[in-house]
N, C-alpha and C positions, 0 to 999 in steps of 0.2 A: 651221631645216632640219627636216622630219619626213619618213621613211621605211619601208618594209616591208610597204605596200599592196600589194594584186594589183590591183584597177581600180576604186580609186573616183572619180567620176564626180563629185562636185560636194561643198560644202562649205556651213556657217552656220555663225553667230556665236550665240551666248544672249547675254539682257541682260547678262549679267557680262562681256562680250569673248571668251568661252572659245568657241573653234571645235572645229567637229565635222566628220565625215565618214560615209558607210556604204558600207562596205566588201565588194568582193565576193567571192565561193568560188569556187573550179576543182570544176565537177559532178560531172564525172569522176573527182575525186579523193574521194569520197564514198562511205564502208564502209572507207575505210583510214585509219587510225591518222594521218596526215600532212594530213585533210580536215580546214580550217576553214571553218566554217556562215559565211553575210554576218553582219556585225555592225557594230555601233559605237563609233568610237574616239573620244578625246576625240586632238585634232593640237597637239601639245603640243611646244616645242624640242627637239631631240637626241632623240625619242625614234626606235627601230625596230619598229613592229611585227609583224616577222620571215618575211613572205611571202618567200620562197624557191621556185626552182623543183623540182616533183614533191617528192619527199622531203625535201628541203632544208628545209621549211616548219621555222620555228621554234617549239615549243610556248608556249604562254602563261607557264608558270611558268619560263622563264628570265629568269635576273637581270637579262641586260642588255635585257630587252624588257620590252612593258607589258602589261597584261591592255586588253579592250576595257571599255567601258561597262556593251554588253551584245549577248548573242549572240542572231541572230535564228532562221537557220536555212538551207536552199534558198534561192535565188530571184538576179534582176538587178538590181540597186539602179539608180536614176539617179537624181533630183533630190532635194536635201533641202533644207528651209527650215525656220527658225526659226519660231517660235508669238508673235513680241514683234509688237505691232502687230494682231495680232487679236482681232475682237471675241466671245471665247471667255472662257469660266470662265477663272480665272487661272490652274489645272491645264495648261490646254490654251494658255495662252499661255507658260506656260515649258514647254510641250514642243519637241520635235525631231520636225517629219512627216517622216516618210525612206519614199521609194517604190520598190514593188520590180515592176518591170514583167511578171516570168512571172508571177506568180501575183497580180495583179490588187490587190495592197493596197497601200493608204498608212497606215503605221505612227504613233501617235501614241510617241515615245521620251520617259516619265518619267524626269525624271534627277534625284536626289540627291546634293549634293554631300558627298563623303567625302577629308576630308581637302584635298589640294591636288588630287586629282582626281575623279571621280565615277562611281557606280555605278545603274544603271536597271532599269525592266521595258517590253514593248514591249507596247502593244496597239491591237488591228488598230483601224482610226479609218474608211474605204475601203474597202470590197473589192467586187467584182464577177467574173463569169465568163462573158466574156473585162473586164477590164477594163487593160489596158497601159500602167499610167499611166507619164509621161515625164520629168516637171517640173510643180512647184508655187509658186505667190508668195501673200504674203499682199496682197493690194490696199491702196489710198488708203480703202475704203470700211471693211476689216476683216474681209473677206471671204476664206476661203481659195479661190483658183481653182487649177483643173491641166486640163494636157493630157493626152491617152493616143495611142496611134499606135501601129502597127506590124505587122511579120505577116502583110496582109491585112485589119487592123480597122481601120475609116474612124477617122479622127486626128477629136478633137474636142474642147470646153474645158468645164471643168466649173466650178461654183461651190457653197463648203459653207460655210451659216451658220447661225447658232446661235439657235433660237426659244425656249429653256429660262427660266425664270425666275431663275438666277442671276444673279448679278454682272458686267458683263465690262466694269468699272473696269480702266485699268493696273494690273498685278501690280506693288506695289512694298515686296514680302518684300526683306529684306535677310540676307547670307550672314549664317550665325553666326561668333560672333567667332573660334571654333578654327578653322572653315575659311576665312575672309578672312586669318586669321594664314598656314595653311599656303600659299595660294596667291599670298599675297604672295611669302612667305621661297622658293617654287617660283620664280614670277618676276624677282627679286631675280639668282639662282643663274641665270637665263637669261641674261643680258645677261653672264656669263663666259662663253658658248658660243661656243666659234670663234675665242676670242682669246686669243692667245699673247701672253703680256703682262712685260715685266720682272722681272727678280727680287722687286725690292720688292713692285712690283702685285701678282705671282702671288706672293708669301707672303700677303700680304692676301685674296685673292683664295681663296687655299689653306685658311687659316685659316676664312674664311667658310664656306666647302663641305663641309670634314672631319665638324662633328659632326652633317651631314646624312645620312652618308655609313652610319650606326647606325638611323635612322629607322625608325617599321613602317610608313609612306607610304610604296607604291612610288615615286608621282609626286617624292614629295622626292627621294627617293635616287636616282632617276635623271637628276632636274634634278642634284642635287650630284655623282654620276658623269661627268658629260659634261665639270662645270666643272672637276672636277677632270683629266682626259684629255686638255681643252682645253691644259692650262700643261706646258710642257715639262717633259720627264721627271727630269730631274735635283736639279728642284727638290722631289720627293715620292717618289721611289721607298722613300729608307729610312723616310718615315712608313709606309710600307704592310709593311716589315716588322716595323719595331716595334709594330705594335699590337696591343692587347690585349683592343678589345669584339670579338665572334663578329662580327657584321653586319658591322659597320665595315670588318674587315680582309677578309670576303669581297669586299664591295663594292671596294674598293679593288683588292684581287688581281685580280678581272676588270679590271678599271681599266687595273693596270700589262699584264697577258697581251694586254690589246687592242693598246697602243701602245707596248708596251717596245720591239720590234722593230724601233722607226723611230728609236731614241732613240740618244744616243751617249755611252751613262756605258759604261766601260771594264770592266765585270763582267759574270759571269755571271747577268746576270735570272731565268733558267730553273732554275739551280741552287739561290740562295736562294730565289726563289719557290715549286720544289715540294717545297724540304726543308722549309718554313715550311706550307706545304698540308698536307703529311702530318699534322702534328699539331695542326693546329686543332681547335678545339673548336666545336662546333654547341649548339643550345639546342631548336631541330625539324626538325621536317621538308622546310618552307621552305629555312631555313640548310644542311642536307644537299645540296640540290639545288643554291644556290648555290655550295657547295663541290664537288659534281661539274661545275659549268657550271666554276668557277675554274681545275678541276685540269683540263679537256678542253680550256678554251681555252688554258692554260698550254702542253701536248702542240704544239697545233697550231700557236699563235702564237712560238712559242719553242723550241719543239724537242722531239723525245723524250728521254722519261728514258732516262739510262745503266742501267748491269746493276741497281746496287745501288737507286739509287733507283723504277725500277720493283717489284723487292723489298720495299720499302719502301711502295708503293701497294697493291700487290697484297695484303699482311699488314696497311693498315688498311681496305680496302673488299672484299675477296674474301668475310672473314666478316658482311656485314652482307645477300648474299643468301642466301635471298629476305627480300624485306622486307616491312613491312604496309602501305605506302604504293604503290602501284603505277604513279606516276609515279619515283619512287624506284626501282624495279625496274627502270624504263624506262632511267633515267639509268647505274646500276648496272651492268648488262648492256652496252651500250654500251661502256663504260668499260675493264669487263673480260675484255671479246672484242679491244679496242686494245691490251691487256695483257697478253693471250695467258695471260690467268688458266685453270689447269690443273682447275677446277672449273667454269665457268660454266657448260661443254656443257649438263652433266647437270642442274647445278640448273635452267637457263633452260627446258629440254628439261621439269622437270616441272611447271614453271609454266605448260608449252603445254598438256599430256596434262589437269592438273587443274585447266585454266579456269573459270571459271566464267562463265556465260551473258552475254552481250554486254551492255551495258546500250543500250537503244533510243531514241531522241528521240523527244518526243512532236509527228512532223512531219504527222500523220493528219490533220487537219484543213485543214492548210496545203495537204498535193498534190491536196487536193479539190478548192481552186479553179482547176487545168491541167488539162485532161484527158488531156494530152502529157505535157510533163512529169514532171504529179504523177503520172502512172503508173509512170515509173521508180523515181522516190522511194518508192511503197506498195511496191512489189517488191522494195527496198532491206531497207524496213524491216520486211518479211511473211519475209524471209531471213537477216537482221544478220549480215553476215560478224564472226567474234572479230577486232575491228580491232586491242584491245592486242594480243593473239600476232601478230599479223602483223608488228609494231613487232617485237617481239622476234624470229623470225626472220628477217626485214632485216637484223638488228647482226648474228647468227648464219652468215649467208651467209659472211663476213670471217672465221671460224675455222679453223685449218687443223690444229688440236692439239687433244686433250683428247677425242677422241670413242671414243664406244664405239659399236659396229655397233649394237647396240640401241637407241640414242640419233638416230643417223645413218637408222636402219627409220622411229624417231616422226617426228627431222624431215622428212623426206620425203614419208610420210602425211601429216602435216598440210599 
């Protein structure tokens, strides 16, 4: 089971048996902080890629989500096909070909195995204007065939063949040993997903999965967390509260927040977990983001904090804003608004007023492949909104206290 896509049309396997898809964006979200461009994702057991309607979409850094292989940009994904069997150089045999109908592009996605996942780059492989590509297949003759059609364009069948001098022999390179080890560990952990075991077998599964909760590899951490979540909570809740490793504690705390409300434990998980989260150590910005996610999930899933807990949370997190990491600022503002911080309005407004110019994606050449849709994209790029600060303002809309007249004026002027 793998969820959290917006509108994936097709899937394909590479020669190592790993599955990939090309997921769609929501074009009218473009320019907003919750816009997600089209992207290539690895389809793995237990993954949630975070698609939610409107403003509810998860950012990639959420600990209980996974990052894409590569982000592409605006478009309308249709077919995907692996280069396995193509009479092409090895680089393209190992590529994933991803079709974008809107901007008439077939991308060659070149992927590098990294731990239990992949990282990639995209290369425009075939382009045309118009070239509304719909699907592709590697034929028995080793050539790549693709079809086009729709929106008034005549349908057609094309083929791509290689005429260069590089070898087109079957690609046969093996995974690096460390990658193969991580991939095998992920697949072993996936055998526990969705399988609630008896106490003895559950303990064995937990003993196997628990060490990976502290892995630097997000795909291994994710597989381990889902394995843990699949076991009855009463067999592992105490492990969370006694965990000393910062990353393992954060990952397991998120697991407990996600499934603890459905458990039959006769103790207040919310009280115990929040008390531990307030004291938790972090060693990096990514761990701090994970900690903020764990606190938020605990409040959402297990119950709102009592007065003393709220005071302790404010003492821990209020002084962190503003932070040097913009993603941390986003999550701090969300949490501090929820906790009714007396200082968050002034601090967030200052971040909005003193904002840096927006980071503008490099989509100009891509937009030029379609005069209709591309014109809209170009206009957004020419006058790009302050996306991140829109996110700050979105969170502040729920704050009723702690405002000055000057801050309210700055908010509404923004």
